[in-house]
N, C-alpha and C positions, 0 to 999 in steps of 0.2 A: 504495499502501498504507501501509497506516492505521498507525504507528510504536507500538509497544509497547510498556509500562513496564519497567525496567529497574531501580530499583529496589531496595533490600534496609535495614531498620532494627534500628541493635544501642541497647540499651539500656546506657548506661554510669555511672559513678556521679555524675558531673555532667551527663552532655547527654545526648541520644536521635541517635546519629550515624543520616545518614539518606546513602547507600552509592550511588551512580551509575557502573555506573561504564562506559565503550567503551574498544575495540581498536583500532589502527592499525596496516596493514599497512606502519614507517615506521620508524627508526631512533631513539628514545629520544631524543637531540639536534635532531630535525626539529623531532619533540611539542612538548616543553619550548620551543622556539623560538615556535612555535604557540600556546602558552600565556602567555607572555611580553615580544615581542617588541610596541611600542605599533602600527607597521605589519600586525601577522597578527593583532593581538586585536582590530583593527579590522571586520574582517572578518567575524568569529563577535557580536560580543559593545560594542567599542568601542574605540577610543581609551584613551591615556593620558597622563599629564603625570607633572612631578616625576624625584625624586632616587631611585630604586627604591631601600632599600638597609630589609635589619633595624631598625626601630624608625621607620621615615621612615613619609612619609603620599602618595602618591602623588591624581589625581585624575581620573577614569575618566570617558569619558563612555558612557550605556547608548543607543548609535544604536538599537535597536531596541526602546525602548518610547515613547510615546509625550511628547510636546514633547523626544525623546534629554537629558533629563539628565545633568549632569555629582553627581558622588559620591567624597564623600573615602574613599579604602580605605586602611589601616593592614596593613605589610608586617611581619607579624609572625615568619615565618622564610622566606629560602629558601633553601635547597636544591641546587644548577645538582646534575645537569637532574636531580632525583625527587622533589621538592616544598616545593608555594609558600603558605604559609597567610598568612592573608587579615581581617581583622577591620573590622568600620562598623557605624555608627551610621548612622539613620532614621528615619522617622515613624515607621516598623513596627517598630524596637527595636532593637537593636544583635544581632548577626549574626556569626560566624564558620563559616569555610567552611579548605577545605585542595584543594593538589590533587596527588595520587601519581602519582607515574609508575615503571611498573617492567617491563627488558627483557625481553621472552618470545620468544627465538629470534631473527626474524627480527621479531619485533612488537613494538610497544607498548602495555602498557597502561594506560590514564588512568582515574582513580579521583576524583572528587569528591565529599569527605566537607562536609557542612554539619553541624554540628554546632546540634541543636536542644536550646534548652532544656525544653521544654513540647512532646509529642505534637500537639497541637492547632496547631500552623504547621507540617505535614506536609503535608496539604491543599491549602494553598495555595505551598508552598516544590518541591513532586514535580514539577506537572506543568511549569512554567514554568523548571524544571535538566533534563531533559530535552529541553525544547525550543532551550536553550544548549549543552548538548552534539551534541544531533544540529544546528546551528547549528554548531559547530564544524567535523560532520563533515565537512557539507557543505563547508563554506569549506577546509580540510582536502586537501578530494577533489575537489572542484573542480568539485561535482553543484548542485541547483537547490536553495535557499531551502526549509525544509520550509515548514509552513502554524501557525501558533500555534494556531489551532480547531482543528489536528486534535490538541492536546497540552492548553487548556485551553476550556469544562469536560469536554473530552472523556474525560480522562484522573485525573477527580478522583475516579470512585466508588476506582477504584486506589489510591488514597491515603489515601483515607477510610479503607479496611477495615487499610490498616497503620497507619496512624494505631490505630483501636482497637484492637490488640493489643496496648497499650499502655498502655491506659486502666484 
């Protein structure tokens, strides 16, 4: 079964927020651990090292990217088990994102929020985040990993149309 895009976008005063939700049948503390503990993030994004605390920098390895690069990531906020905000600057510019978790009965909703400075970044960011969140779900549920080809360029038309709503 081919993945279906879940993202929506909202214009705020200083950004366009690309929001991607996922729901897990698990307690919030377990989902929080899967997005913050290096041995668990290694299963779906990559391991990290450093002193993880608000205002501090860590290094994250992107093991599912070509050449498995390491990147610097600033912890902007950490409010266990509900919110993790991070930012980074790389060759494509600066970016800010948050992971927000909320208990919903016996389930936990995770929302990835990518704060974008312009809508033209949505078609590139969207398919990648859909892929990584499905990688997270596969690692969390011990199911097979998704294939990136099912996300990019396959989802690009959806995200191009979404970006067009802000032009």
